[in-house]
GUVEXFI-581912 format. One line per field, with one value per residue (C-alpha): x, z, y; residue number from 1; residue in three letters. Coordinates in Angstrom, 1 decimal, always signed. Layout:
% GUVEXFI-581912
east: X_...
up: Z_...
north: Y_...
i: NUM_...
aa: ALA_...
***
This chain:
% GUVEXFI-581912
east: +31.6_+30.4_+33.1_+32.2_+31.9_+33.7_+32.4_+34.8_+37.8_+41.2_+43.1_+46.8_+48.5_+51.4_+53.1_+51.3_+52.9_+51.2_+52.1_+54.4_+52.5_+53.0_+56.1_+55.4_+56.6_+59.4_+56.9_+54.6_+57.6_+58.7_+55.2_+54.9_+58.2_+57.1_+53.9_+55.8_+58.1_+55.0_+53.8_+54.5_+56.7_+55.1_+56.1_+58.6_+56.1_+53.5_+54.3_+52.5_+51.5_+48.4_+47.4_+45.1_+43.2_+42.3_+39.0_+39.4_+43.1_+43.2_+40.4_+39.5_+42.4_+40.1_+37.2_+37.0_+34.5_+31.1_+31.9_+30.5_+33.1_+35.2_+33.7_+35.2_+37.8_+35.4_+33.3_+35.8_+39.4_+41.8_+45.3_+48.0_+50.1_+52.9_+53.0_+56.3_+57.1_+58.5_+59.9_+61.8_+63.2_+64.3_+66.1_+67.8_+69.0_+70.3_+72.4_+74.4_+75.4_+75.2_+71.8_+71.9_+70.5_+70.8_+68.3_+65.0_+62.7_+65.0_+65.0_+61.2_+61.1_+63.3_+60.9_+58.0_+59.9_+60.7_+57.6_+54.6_+55.8_+52.9_+52.9_+51.5_+53.8_+52.8_+53.5_+52.6_+55.3_+57.6_+58.0_+58.2_+55.2_+53.0_+53.7_+52.5_+49.4_+48.6_+49.1_+46.8_+44.0_+44.3_+44.5_+41.4_+38.8_+40.9_+40.5_+36.8_+36.6_+38.4_+35.9_+33.1_+33.8_+32.3_+33.6_+32.5_+34.6_+37.6_+37.6_+39.8_+42.6_+42.9_+46.3_+46.5_+46.2_+49.5_+51.2_+51.0_+49.6_+49.3_+46.0_+42.5_+41.4_+37.6_+35.3_+35.4_+38.3_+40.8_+40.7_+41.1_+41.7_+42.6_+39.0_+38.7_+36.4_+36.4_+37.2_+34.9_+36.9_+38.3_+41.6_+43.7_+47.5_+49.7_+53.3_+56.0_+58.2_+55.4_+54.8_+58.6_+59.2_+61.3_+59.0_+56.5_+53.3_+50.3_+46.9_+45.0_+41.7_+41.9_+41.4_+44.7_+46.5_+45.5_+47.0_+50.4_+52.3_+50.4_+51.1_+54.8_+54.9_+53.2_+55.5_+58.6_+57.6_+56.4_+59.6_+61.6_+59.8_+60.6_+64.3_+64.5_+63.0_+65.4_+68.4_+67.3_+66.8_+70.3_+71.9_+70.2_+71.2_+74.9_+74.8_+77.0_+76.4_+79.3_+77.9_+76.3_+73.7_+72.7_+68.9_+68.3_+70.7_+68.1_+65.3_+66.5_+63.8_+65.0_+65.8_+63.2_+61.0_+57.5_+56.7_+53.1_+50.4_+47.1_+43.7_+41.2_+37.4_+35.3_+31.5_+29.5_+28.2_+24.7_+23.3_+24.3_+23.7_+26.1_+29.0_+32.4_+36.1_+36.7_+40.4_+41.7_+44.5_+47.9_+51.3_+52.6_+55.3_+57.2_+59.4_+57.4_+53.7_+52.5_+48.7_+46.1_+42.4_+39.5_+37.1_+38.0_+38.3_+42.0_+42.7_+46.0_+46.5_+48.4_+51.1_+50.3_+52.4_+50.2_+46.9_+46.3_+42.5_+40.7_+38.2_+41.0_+42.4_+39.0_+39.0_+42.3_+44.1_+42.4_+42.1_+41.0_+43.4_+41.9_+42.5_+44.0_+44.2_+47.7_+49.1_+50.1_+49.8_+53.2_+53.9_+56.9_+56.7_+58.1_+61.1_+62.5_+61.8_+63.8_+66.7_+66.9_+66.2_+63.2_+64.4_+62.0_+58.4_+55.9_+52.6_+49.5_+46.5_+43.2_+40.3_+37.0_+33.7_+34.1_+33.1_+30.0_+28.1_+31.0_+29.7_+27.3_+30.2_+32.1_+35.8_+38.5_+42.3_+45.4_+48.6_+52.2_+53.9_+57.7_+59.4_+63.0_+64.4_+63.7_+67.3_+67.6_+67.7_+65.3_+67.6_+69.2_+72.0_+75.3_+76.9_+77.1_+76.7_+73.0_+71.4_+71.6_+73.3_+71.3_+69.4_+69.9_+66.5_+67.5_+70.7_+68.6_+65.8_+65.4_+66.3_+64.0_+64.7_+62.2_+60.6_+59.6_+58.7_+56.3_+54.7_+54.1_+52.7_+50.5_+49.0_+48.8_+46.0_+43.9_+41.0_+42.5_+46.0_+48.3_+47.2_+50.3_+52.3_+49.9_+49.9_+52.9_+51.5_+54.7_+55.0_+51.5_+52.0_+51.3_+54.8_+55.2_+58.1_+59.1_+60.4_+61.5_+58.2_+57.4
up: +149.7_+151.4_+151.7_+150.4_+152.7_+151.6_+152.8_+153.3_+153.4_+153.5_+156.6_+157.4_+160.5_+162.3_+165.7_+168.8_+172.2_+175.1_+178.5_+178.4_+177.9_+180.3_+179.5_+176.9_+177.1_+174.7_+172.6_+172.4_+171.5_+168.7_+167.3_+167.4_+165.6_+162.9_+162.4_+162.1_+159.5_+157.3_+157.2_+154.0_+154.0_+154.2_+153.2_+155.6_+156.9_+157.7_+160.0_+160.8_+164.4_+166.0_+164.6_+165.3_+162.3_+163.8_+165.5_+168.4_+169.0_+170.9_+173.4_+174.5_+173.1_+170.3_+172.7_+174.2_+177.0_+175.9_+172.2_+169.6_+168.5_+165.5_+162.8_+162.2_+159.4_+157.5_+156.8_+156.1_+154.8_+157.7_+157.2_+157.8_+160.3_+162.1_+165.8_+167.5_+171.2_+172.7_+175.6_+173.2_+171.2_+174.4_+175.6_+172.3_+172.3_+175.9_+174.9_+172.4_+173.0_+169.2_+169.0_+167.6_+164.1_+163.8_+166.4_+165.5_+166.7_+165.1_+161.8_+161.9_+162.5_+159.5_+157.4_+158.7_+158.0_+154.4_+153.4_+154.6_+157.1_+159.5_+162.4_+165.9_+168.8_+171.9_+174.9_+177.5_+179.8_+179.2_+181.9_+179.2_+177.4_+180.4_+181.3_+177.9_+178.2_+181.6_+180.1_+177.2_+179.6_+181.4_+178.3_+176.6_+178.6_+178.2_+174.5_+174.9_+177.1_+174.6_+171.8_+174.3_+174.3_+170.8_+167.8_+169.2_+172.3_+170.3_+167.4_+169.2_+169.3_+165.6_+164.9_+161.2_+160.7_+162.4_+160.4_+163.0_+162.6_+166.4_+168.1_+166.8_+163.3_+162.9_+161.2_+157.5_+157.6_+155.7_+152.2_+151.6_+147.9_+144.9_+144.1_+147.3_+149.2_+152.9_+155.8_+158.4_+161.6_+163.9_+165.8_+168.3_+167.9_+171.1_+170.5_+172.1_+172.3_+174.1_+176.7_+177.4_+177.7_+174.5_+173.0_+174.3_+175.4_+173.1_+174.5_+175.2_+176.7_+180.5_+180.3_+178.4_+180.5_+183.6_+182.1_+181.0_+183.3_+181.9_+178.3_+179.2_+180.4_+177.3_+175.1_+176.8_+176.8_+173.2_+172.2_+174.0_+171.9_+168.7_+169.7_+170.2_+166.7_+165.2_+166.9_+165.3_+161.9_+162.1_+162.8_+159.8_+157.6_+158.8_+160.5_+163.6_+166.9_+166.3_+162.9_+162.5_+160.4_+163.3_+163.1_+166.8_+166.3_+164.0_+166.6_+170.0_+172.5_+173.7_+170.3_+168.5_+166.2_+164.9_+167.2_+168.5_+170.3_+168.4_+169.7_+166.9_+166.9_+164.0_+164.7_+163.5_+160.0_+160.5_+157.0_+155.0_+151.8_+152.7_+154.3_+152.9_+153.9_+156.9_+156.2_+152.7_+151.5_+152.5_+153.8_+157.1_+156.4_+159.6_+160.8_+163.1_+164.1_+167.3_+167.2_+169.7_+168.8_+169.9_+167.0_+163.5_+160.5_+159.7_+156.4_+154.7_+151.0_+150.6_+148.0_+145.2_+146.5_+149.7_+147.8_+147.9_+147.8_+144.6_+146.5_+148.1_+144.6_+143.5_+146.4_+145.3_+148.1_+151.0_+154.2_+157.8_+160.7_+163.8_+167.0_+169.8_+173.5_+174.9_+171.5_+169.5_+165.8_+164.4_+160.9_+159.3_+157.5_+154.5_+156.3_+156.8_+153.2_+152.2_+154.4_+153.2_+149.5_+149.4_+151.5_+154.4_+153.5_+154.2_+153.2_+152.1_+154.5_+155.1_+157.6_+156.4_+158.2_+161.0_+160.0_+161.1_+164.1_+165.0_+162.3_+165.0_+167.3_+167.6_+166.7_+168.9_+168.4_+170.3_+168.3_+168.8_+165.6_+165.7_+163.2_+162.5_+164.3_+162.6_+161.5_+159.7_+155.9_+154.2_+151.8_+151.3_+153.6_+151.9_+154.3_+154.8_+152.3_+152.5_+151.4_+147.6_+146.0_+144.8_+141.5_+138.9_+139.8_+143.4_+142.6_+141.2_+143.8_+146.2_+149.7_+152.5_+156.2_+158.4_+159.8_+156.4_+155.1_+158.0_+157.8_+154.1_+154.3_+157.3_+156.2_+152.6_+153.6_+155.2_+153.3_+151.0_+151.3_+148.5_+147.8_+145.9_+149.0_+151.3_+149.6_+148.1_+147.1_+146.0_+143.3_+143.0_+144.9_+148.3_+149.0_+149.9_+150.1_+146.5_+145.0_+146.5_+147.2_+150.8
north: +121.1_+117.9_+115.3_+111.8_+108.8_+105.7_+102.3_+99.4_+101.8_+100.3_+99.2_+99.8_+98.5_+100.0_+100.2_+101.1_+101.1_+99.3_+98.0_+95.0_+91.7_+88.8_+86.7_+84.0_+80.4_+79.3_+77.4_+80.5_+82.7_+80.3_+80.1_+83.9_+84.3_+81.9_+83.8_+87.0_+85.5_+84.7_+88.3_+90.1_+93.1_+96.5_+100.0_+101.6_+104.2_+101.5_+98.6_+95.3_+95.5_+97.0_+100.4_+103.3_+102.2_+98.8_+99.4_+97.0_+97.6_+100.9_+100.2_+103.7_+105.7_+107.0_+107.8_+111.2_+112.0_+113.5_+113.2_+110.8_+108.2_+108.6_+106.4_+102.9_+102.6_+100.4_+103.5_+106.2_+106.2_+106.8_+107.9_+105.2_+107.2_+105.5_+105.8_+106.7_+106.6_+109.8_+107.7_+105.5_+108.5_+110.1_+107.0_+106.5_+110.1_+109.8_+106.8_+108.9_+112.5_+113.2_+111.4_+107.9_+107.7_+103.9_+102.9_+101.4_+104.2_+106.9_+105.0_+104.8_+108.5_+109.1_+107.1_+109.2_+112.4_+111.5_+109.4_+111.4_+114.0_+113.1_+110.7_+110.1_+110.7_+108.7_+111.0_+108.5_+107.1_+110.1_+112.7_+115.4_+114.0_+113.5_+117.2_+118.3_+116.2_+117.8_+121.3_+120.3_+119.2_+122.6_+124.7_+123.0_+124.9_+128.1_+127.8_+127.2_+130.2_+132.4_+131.6_+131.9_+135.7_+135.8_+137.7_+141.0_+140.4_+139.3_+141.7_+144.2_+141.6_+141.2_+142.8_+142.3_+146.1_+146.6_+143.9_+141.1_+137.6_+137.1_+137.6_+136.8_+135.8_+135.8_+133.3_+133.7_+136.2_+134.0_+132.5_+128.8_+128.7_+130.9_+131.4_+133.5_+131.0_+132.0_+129.7_+128.3_+128.6_+131.1_+131.0_+132.9_+133.0_+133.5_+134.5_+132.5_+135.6_+137.5_+134.7_+134.3_+138.0_+138.3_+140.9_+143.5_+141.9_+142.3_+143.1_+139.9_+138.8_+138.4_+134.6_+134.4_+136.9_+134.9_+131.7_+133.0_+130.6_+127.7_+128.9_+129.3_+125.6_+124.3_+126.3_+125.2_+121.5_+121.5_+123.2_+120.5_+117.8_+119.8_+120.1_+116.3_+115.7_+118.3_+116.6_+113.3_+114.8_+116.5_+113.1_+111.6_+114.5_+114.2_+117.6_+117.3_+119.0_+121.4_+122.5_+126.0_+124.2_+121.8_+122.2_+123.0_+126.0_+127.4_+127.0_+128.2_+128.7_+132.1_+133.5_+135.7_+133.6_+133.2_+130.3_+130.4_+128.6_+128.5_+127.9_+126.9_+126.7_+125.4_+125.6_+122.6_+122.6_+121.3_+122.0_+118.9_+120.8_+123.5_+121.5_+122.3_+122.4_+124.6_+125.2_+124.7_+122.5_+123.9_+123.0_+124.4_+127.0_+126.5_+123.6_+121.3_+121.4_+119.7_+119.3_+118.1_+117.7_+115.5_+115.7_+114.5_+116.7_+116.9_+115.2_+114.5_+113.8_+110.6_+110.3_+108.0_+105.1_+105.0_+105.2_+101.5_+101.7_+102.8_+104.9_+106.9_+107.5_+108.7_+111.2_+112.6_+110.8_+112.5_+110.5_+111.5_+111.5_+109.9_+111.9_+109.7_+110.3_+110.5_+111.4_+114.4_+114.6_+115.8_+117.1_+118.8_+122.1_+123.8_+125.3_+121.8_+120.9_+124.0_+123.2_+119.6_+120.5_+118.2_+115.2_+116.0_+116.1_+118.9_+117.3_+119.0_+118.7_+120.4_+120.5_+119.0_+118.7_+116.1_+112.5_+110.6_+111.8_+114.1_+116.5_+117.8_+118.8_+122.0_+121.3_+122.7_+122.3_+123.3_+123.7_+124.6_+125.9_+125.8_+128.1_+129.0_+132.0_+135.3_+135.7_+132.3_+132.3_+129.9_+128.1_+124.6_+123.6_+123.0_+120.5_+116.8_+114.0_+113.6_+116.8_+117.2_+120.2_+123.3_+123.2_+125.9_+127.2_+127.6_+129.4_+132.3_+132.4_+135.2_+134.1_+135.1_+135.3_+133.4_+136.5_+137.8_+134.3_+133.8_+137.2_+137.0_+133.4_+134.1_+137.5_+136.4_+133.9_+136.6_+138.4_+141.0_+139.3_+138.2_+134.6_+133.8_+134.6_+132.9_+129.5_+127.5_+124.2_+122.4_+119.8_+118.5_+115.2_+116.5_+117.6_+121.3_+123.7_+123.7_+126.9_+130.1_+131.9_+132.3
i: 1_2_3_4_5_6_7_8_9_10_11_12_13_14_15_16_17_18_19_20_21_22_23_24_25_26_27_28_29_30_31_32_33_34_35_36_37_38_39_40_41_42_43_44_45_46_47_48_49_50_51_52_53_54_55_56_57_58_59_60_61_62_63_64_65_66_67_68_69_70_71_72_73_74_75_76_77_78_79_80_81_82_83_84_85_86_87_88_89_90_91_92_93_94_95_96_97_98_99_100_101_102_103_104_105_106_107_108_109_110_111_112_113_114_115_116_117_118_119_120_121_122_123_124_125_126_127_128_129_130_131_132_133_134_135_136_137_138_139_140_141_142_143_144_145_146_147_148_149_150_151_152_153_154_155_156_157_158_159_160_161_162_163_164_165_166_167_168_169_170_171_172_173_174_175_176_177_178_179_180_181_182_183_184_185_186_187_188_189_190_191_192_193_194_195_196_197_198_199_200_201_202_203_204_205_206_207_208_209_210_211_212_213_214_215_216_217_218_219_220_221_222_223_224_225_226_227_228_229_230_231_232_233_234_235_236_237_238_239_240_241_242_243_244_245_246_247_248_249_250_251_252_253_254_255_256_257_258_259_260_261_262_263_264_265_266_267_268_269_270_271_272_273_274_275_276_277_278_279_280_281_282_283_284_285_286_287_288_289_290_291_292_293_294_295_296_297_298_299_300_301_302_303_304_305_306_307_308_309_310_311_312_313_314_315_316_317_318_319_320_321_322_323_324_325_326_327_328_329_330_331_332_333_334_335_336_337_338_339_340_341_342_343_344_345_346_347_348_349_350_351_352_353_354_355_356_357_358_359_360_361_362_363_364_365_366_367_368_369_370_371_372_373_374_375_376_377_378_379_380_381_382_383_384_385_386_387_388_389_390_391_392_393_394_395_396_397_398_399_400_401_402_403_404_405_406_407_408_409_410_411_412_413_414_415_416_417_418_419_420_421_422_423_424_425_426_427_428_429_430_431_432_433_434_435_436_437_438
aa: MET_GLU_ASP_PRO_ILE_PHE_PRO_ASN_ALA_PHE_HIS_HIS_HIS_HIS_HIS_GLN_HIS_HIS_SER_PRO_ALA_PRO_ALA_SER_SER_PRO_ALA_GLN_THR_GLU_GLN_THR_GLN_LYS_GLN_LYS_GLN_LYS_GLN_PRO_PRO_THR_PRO_PRO_SER_ILE_SER_THR_SER_THR_SER_PRO_ASN_SER_ASP_THR_ALA_LEU_LEU_ASP_LEU_ASP_ILE_PHE_PRO_ASN_LEU_PRO_PRO_PHE_PRO_PRO_SER_THR_THR_ILE_PRO_THR_ALA_PRO_LEU_LEU_THR_LEU_SER_LEU_GLN_LYS_LEU_GLU_ALA_GLU_ALA_ASP_ASN_ASN_THR_ASN_THR_ASN_LYS_ASN_THR_ASP_GLU_SER_ASN_ARG_PHE_TRP_HIS_CYS_ALA_THR_ASP_LEU_GLY_PHE_PHE_TYR_LEU_ASP_LEU_ARG_GLY_SER_GLY_LEU_GLY_GLU_GLY_VAL_LEU_ARG_ASP_VAL_GLU_GLU_LEU_TRP_PRO_VAL_GLY_GLU_GLY_VAL_PHE_GLY_LEU_GLY_GLU_CYS_GLY_LEU_ARG_GLU_PHE_ASP_PHE_ARG_GLY_VAL_GLY_SER_TYR_PHE_GLY_TYR_LYS_GLY_TYR_GLY_GLN_ALA_VAL_ILE_ASP_LYS_LEU_GLY_THR_THR_ASP_ARG_ASN_GLU_PHE_TYR_ASN_VAL_SER_LYS_ASP_ASP_ILE_LEU_GLY_LEU_SER_ALA_PRO_LEU_PRO_ALA_PRO_LYS_ILE_LEU_THR_ASP_HIS_ARG_PRO_LEU_LEU_LYS_SER_PHE_ILE_ALA_SER_SER_HIS_SER_ILE_VAL_THR_LEU_LEU_LEU_GLN_LEU_LEU_SER_ALA_HIS_LEU_ASN_LEU_PRO_LEU_THR_SER_SER_ASN_TYR_LEU_PRO_ASN_PHE_HIS_LYS_LEU_LEU_ALA_PRO_SER_GLY_ASP_GLN_VAL_ARG_PHE_VAL_HIS_ALA_PRO_PRO_GLN_LEU_ASP_ALA_SER_ASP_GLN_ARG_VAL_ALA_LEU_GLY_GLU_HIS_THR_ASP_PHE_GLY_SER_VAL_THR_VAL_LEU_PHE_ASN_ARG_VAL_GLY_GLY_LEU_GLN_VAL_ARG_LEU_PRO_GLU_GLU_LEU_GLN_VAL_ASP_GLU_ARG_VAL_LYS_GLU_ALA_GLY_GLY_TRP_CYS_TYR_VAL_LYS_PRO_LEU_ARG_GLY_HIS_ALA_ILE_ILE_ASN_LEU_GLY_ASP_ALA_LEU_THR_LYS_PHE_SER_ARG_GLY_LEU_LEU_ARG_SER_ASN_ILE_HIS_ARG_VAL_ALA_PRO_PRO_PRO_GLY_ASP_GLN_VAL_ARG_CYS_ALA_ARG_TYR_SER_LEU_VAL_TYR_PHE_SER_ARG_PRO_GLU_ASP_ARG_VAL_LEU_LEU_ARG_GLY_ILE_ASP_GLU_GLY_SER_VAL_ILE_PRO_GLY_PRO_THR_GLU_GLU_GLU_LYS_HIS_GLU_LYS_VAL_TRP_ASN_ALA_LYS_ASP_TRP_THR_LEU_LYS_ARG_ALA_LEU_GLY_ARG_ARG_LEU_GLY_GLY_ASN_LEU_GLU_GLU_GLY_TYR_ALA_PHE_GLY_ASP_GLY_ASP_GLY_ARG_GLY_GLY_LYS_GLY_GLY_LYS_PRO
***
């Protein structure tokens, strides 16, 4: 399916973090404050300052070397993702041992987590974030090298036959809808437990074996970012540090889990008459996803309240997410929706052909998927005053542990798998995680 192009797509503006501007005079400051007071209010997940959707605002943040530029937002609809600062979130957490939920950046994060479940995380200026960015730069050619081995060289690392979703998944070896349409990408999953020595190492291509220390660094740093976000969410959910339901206690780095690094490759679709979605609409079934890519293609389906442009409504709410240098794209998964009984949003998304001139490019991605520990039961948390009580439906649902949940969801999406187990689409407005099916 060829995705439509929308001229004169809508603009949304939200926070972007730059170096401090030179000090203004009192008169300039007063004039600026008056201008700000005249601006109309905006929805909580969209703010009024410079945004990644403003074509002149980011200078070169949306330009990657040797790649065509992402099209301007006047030609395609671009998702109105808020940008949060890792440096600010770290500073706010450091000022309160139980993580302060009443600070500006933490409140903006809560709005992201409950409104759309997707946001940009600016990693620049943070020691942790800069380390992740360095690891991403080094891992990018590793991913290209993995897929350079070709399907023949990677087929032996497809471990589906032994009940594992780690290793290689070939092009066209997964289904993207209930009609059985096959995907148009390939990926390689690397187990966190394998790299950290918590499980027996799986056979792997030499290029991955040679880079185990780099993978270990990326896993540890990405997991630290996830832990910070879970601390903030726990504070907003009134789950204290001493609680057994404190969300980081469900996601300890050195506990067995389905956490993984994923390298993804989608070859270019050069035949315009045969272009279609490379990865079908879905929600992530884990807790937090940390994504890096350079070529567009990721699309989120906006909830109705954010579909402010008629052409977006006509497209079913689908909008492209623009890749940004120095930033990760973060989204929440179904496990957090389950724990919070729907307060936290796991939003439907998909991968379409890249927009504009980028359609000629191979699309690579690097992802860290954080999932609950294998032992954790996927059910609503009965604690605090924020999470609602169980529904009658939930009281009669089967409760899965995270290991079985992840295995059924992951393998259910493969050719010959159980599609009902592989996909759980939620309530129809883009929110996932509804119901008890894995």
